[in-house]
VONULUM-397809 format. One record per residue (C-alpha): residue number from 1; residue in three letters; x, y, z. Coordinates in steps of 0.05 Angstrom, whole numbers. Example, Ala and Ser with C-alpha at 12.3 -4.5 7.8 and 13.67 -1.06 7.14 Angstrom:
BEGIN
<pos:1&code:ALA&px:246&py:-90&pz:156>
<pos:2&code:SER&px:273&py:-21&pz:143>
This chain:
BEGIN
<pos:1&code:UNK&px:-53&py:390&pz:1199>
<pos:2&code:UNK&px:-8&py:414&pz:1143>
<pos:3&code:UNK&px:-45&py:439&pz:1084>
<pos:4&code:UNK&px:-10&py:449&pz:1016>
<pos:5&code:UNK&px:-60&py:495&pz:990>
<pos:6&code:UNK&px:-77&py:566&pz:1018>
<pos:7&code:UNK&px:-144&py:560&pz:1042>
<pos:8&code:UNK&px:-166&py:609&pz:1097>
<pos:9&code:UNK&px:-236&py:580&pz:1095>
<pos:10&code:UNK&px:-210&py:511&pz:1120>
<pos:11&code:UNK&px:-164&py:540&pz:1171>
<pos:12&code:UNK&px:-222&py:582&pz:1197>
<pos:13&code:UNK&px:-270&py:524&pz:1198>
<pos:14&code:UNK&px:-222&py:477&pz:1236>
<pos:15&code:UNK&px:-204&py:529&pz:1285>
<pos:16&code:UNK&px:-278&py:546&pz:1299>
<pos:17&code:UNK&px:-292&py:469&pz:1310>
<pos:18&code:UNK&px:-238&py:462&pz:1360>
<pos:19&code:UNK&px:-258&py:525&pz:1399>
<pos:20&code:UNK&px:-329&py:501&pz:1404>
<pos:21&code:UNK&px:-320&py:426&pz:1415>
<pos:22&code:UNK&px:-249&py:421&pz:1446>
<pos:23&code:UNK&px:-189&py:381&pz:1434>
<pos:24&code:UNK&px:-117&py:404&pz:1409>
<pos:25&code:UNK&px:-112&py:417&pz:1339>
<pos:26&code:UNK&px:-57&py:449&pz:1297>
<pos:27&code:UNK&px:-67&py:474&pz:1224>
<pos:28&code:UNK&px:-21&py:509&pz:1176>
<pos:29&code:UNK&px:-37&py:524&pz:1103>
<pos:30&code:UNK&px:7&py:543&pz:1045>
<pos:31&code:UNK&px:66&py:498&pz:1058>
<pos:32&code:UNK&px:103&py:457&pz:1007>
<pos:33&code:UNK&px:100&py:381&pz:1015>
<pos:34&code:UNK&px:174&py:372&pz:1003>
<pos:35&code:UNK&px:195&py:422&pz:1062>
<pos:36&code:UNK&px:146&py:390&pz:1104>
<pos:37&code:UNK&px:166&py:322&pz:1093>
<pos:38&code:UNK&px:242&py:339&pz:1096>
<pos:39&code:UNK&px:235&py:384&pz:1162>
<pos:40&code:UNK&px:191&py:326&pz:1192>
<pos:41&code:UNK&px:245&py:272&pz:1176>
<pos:42&code:UNK&px:304&py:317&pz:1199>
<pos:43&code:UNK&px:269&py:324&pz:1266>
<pos:44&code:UNK&px:263&py:247&pz:1273>
<pos:45&code:UNK&px:196&py:237&pz:1249>
<pos:46&code:UNK&px:167&py:179&pz:1208>
<pos:47&code:UNK&px:129&py:191&pz:1144>
<pos:48&code:UNK&px:65&py:148&pz:1126>
<pos:49&code:UNK&px:40&py:158&pz:1055>
<pos:50&code:UNK&px:-31&py:131&pz:1046>
<pos:51&code:UNK&px:-42&py:110&pz:976>
<pos:52&code:UNK&px:-82&py:56&pz:939>
<pos:53&code:UNK&px:-11&py:30&pz:910>
<pos:54&code:UNK&px:20&py:9&pz:973>
<pos:55&code:UNK&px:24&py:-47&pz:1023>
<pos:56&code:UNK&px:-34&py:-64&pz:1059>
<pos:57&code:UNK&px:-35&py:-18&pz:1123>
<pos:58&code:UNK&px:-54&py:-68&pz:1170>
<pos:59&code:UNK&px:12&py:-104&pz:1162>
<pos:60&code:UNK&px:52&py:-48&pz:1182>
<pos:61&code:UNK&px:8&py:-17&pz:1244>
<pos:62&code:UNK&px:49&py:-51&pz:1301>
<pos:63&code:UNK&px:115&py:-26&pz:1270>
<pos:64&code:UNK&px:89&py:42&pz:1261>
<pos:65&code:UNK&px:58&py:49&pz:1332>
<pos:66&code:UNK&px:131&py:43&pz:1357>
<pos:67&code:UNK&px:143&py:112&pz:1325>
<pos:68&code:UNK&px:129&py:175&pz:1370>
<pos:69&code:UNK&px:124&py:225&pz:1312>
<pos:70&code:UNK&px:82&py:206&pz:1258>
<pos:71&code:UNK&px:62&py:247&pz:1194>
<pos:72&code:UNK&px:6&py:217&pz:1152>
<pos:73&code:UNK&px:6&py:245&pz:1081>
<pos:74&code:UNK&px:-53&py:239&pz:1036>
<pos:75&code:UNK&px:-59&py:270&pz:968>
<pos:76&code:UNK&px:-120&py:305&pz:941>
<pos:77&code:UNK&px:-90&py:307&pz:872>
<pos:78&code:UNK&px:-40&py:264&pz:830>
<pos:79&code:UNK&px:14&py:254&pz:881>
<pos:80&code:UNK&px:86&py:268&pz:853>
<pos:81&code:UNK&px:127&py:203&pz:847>
<pos:82&code:UNK&px:175&py:231&pz:887>
<pos:83&code:UNK&px:138&py:225&pz:953>
<pos:84&code:UNK&px:134&py:148&pz:945>
<pos:85&code:UNK&px:209&py:149&pz:949>
<pos:86&code:UNK&px:220&py:196&pz:1011>
<pos:87&code:UNK&px:158&py:166&pz:1055>
<pos:88&code:UNK&px:179&py:113&pz:1103>
<pos:89&code:UNK&px:113&py:73&pz:1091>
<pos:90&code:UNK&px:70&py:74&pz:1031>
<pos:91&code:UNK&px:13&py:41&pz:1054>
<pos:92&code:UNK&px:-60&py:22&pz:1025>
<pos:93&code:UNK&px:-121&py:27&pz:1060>
<pos:94&code:UNK&px:-154&py:-7&pz:1002>
<pos:95&code:UNK&px:-137&py:-22&pz:931>
<pos:96&code:UNK&px:-200&py:7&pz:906>
<pos:97&code:UNK&px:-217&py:81&pz:898>
<pos:98&code:UNK&px:-238&py:115&pz:960>
<pos:99&code:UNK&px:-233&py:185&pz:987>
<pos:100&code:UNK&px:-171&py:211&pz:1020>
<pos:101&code:UNK&px:-211&py:232&pz:1085>
<pos:102&code:UNK&px:-243&py:161&pz:1089>
<pos:103&code:UNK&px:-169&py:133&pz:1083>
<pos:104&code:UNK&px:-144&py:174&pz:1140>
<pos:105&code:UNK&px:-199&py:161&pz:1184>
<pos:106&code:UNK&px:-196&py:84&pz:1172>
<pos:107&code:UNK&px:-120&py:88&pz:1188>
<pos:108&code:UNK&px:-122&py:131&pz:1247>
<pos:109&code:UNK&px:-177&py:91&pz:1274>
<pos:110&code:UNK&px:-138&py:27&pz:1268>
<pos:111&code:UNK&px:-74&py:61&pz:1292>
<pos:112&code:UNK&px:-106&py:86&pz:1356>
<pos:113&code:UNK&px:-147&py:20&pz:1362>
<pos:114&code:UNK&px:-212&py:60&pz:1365>
<pos:115&code:UNK&px:-192&py:93&pz:1431>
<pos:116&code:UNK&px:-201&py:164&pz:1399>
<pos:117&code:UNK&px:-276&py:156&pz:1396>
<pos:118&code:UNK&px:-278&py:149&pz:1471>
<pos:119&code:UNK&px:-245&py:219&pz:1481>
<pos:120&code:UNK&px:-279&py:271&pz:1521>
<pos:121&code:UNK&px:-257&py:342&pz:1524>
<pos:122&code:UNK&px:-284&py:367&pz:1592>
<pos:123&code:UNK&px:-267&py:441&pz:1580>
<pos:124&code:UNK&px:-299&py:442&pz:1510>
<pos:125&code:UNK&px:-365&py:495&pz:1512>
<pos:126&code:UNK&px:-404&py:449&pz:1472>
<pos:127&code:UNK&px:-419&py:377&pz:1485>
<pos:128&code:UNK&px:-467&py:324&pz:1458>
<pos:129&code:UNK&px:-503&py:284&pz:1511>
<pos:130&code:UNK&px:-530&py:221&pz:1491>
<pos:131&code:UNK&px:-603&py:207&pz:1499>
<pos:132&code:UNK&px:-596&py:129&pz:1482>
<pos:133&code:UNK&px:-625&py:80&pz:1535>
<pos:134&code:UNK&px:-611&py:13&pz:1534>
<pos:135&code:UNK&px:-672&py:-36&pz:1518>
<pos:136&code:UNK&px:-714&py:17&pz:1497>
């Protein structure tokens, strides 16, 4: 995760979650979006910008899945118009107002076809065991 703001609290919180619950997660704060996007594209990556003003994301999923390196950009504030021009895809999760985190979650769920929900991290120090019993 690249975070444009400097926010050690977010970095620490995410690092703590990964340490306790497992998985691989990278976070870097204090980056500029322009240099991040430029570097990503120079290294052969694809840039997907989630916005209310784009093409419906479901129309582009199959094509996007063909790319091996995908940077998904969501803006927490007014996004500079320049981003629309440099992104490879400007996609809408909905044409109604919604949170950036919810649009990212819905997009990633569809991109990975729900498979991320079944991931298990066997080396994680903490794990939730379900007590659900069918029929009862």
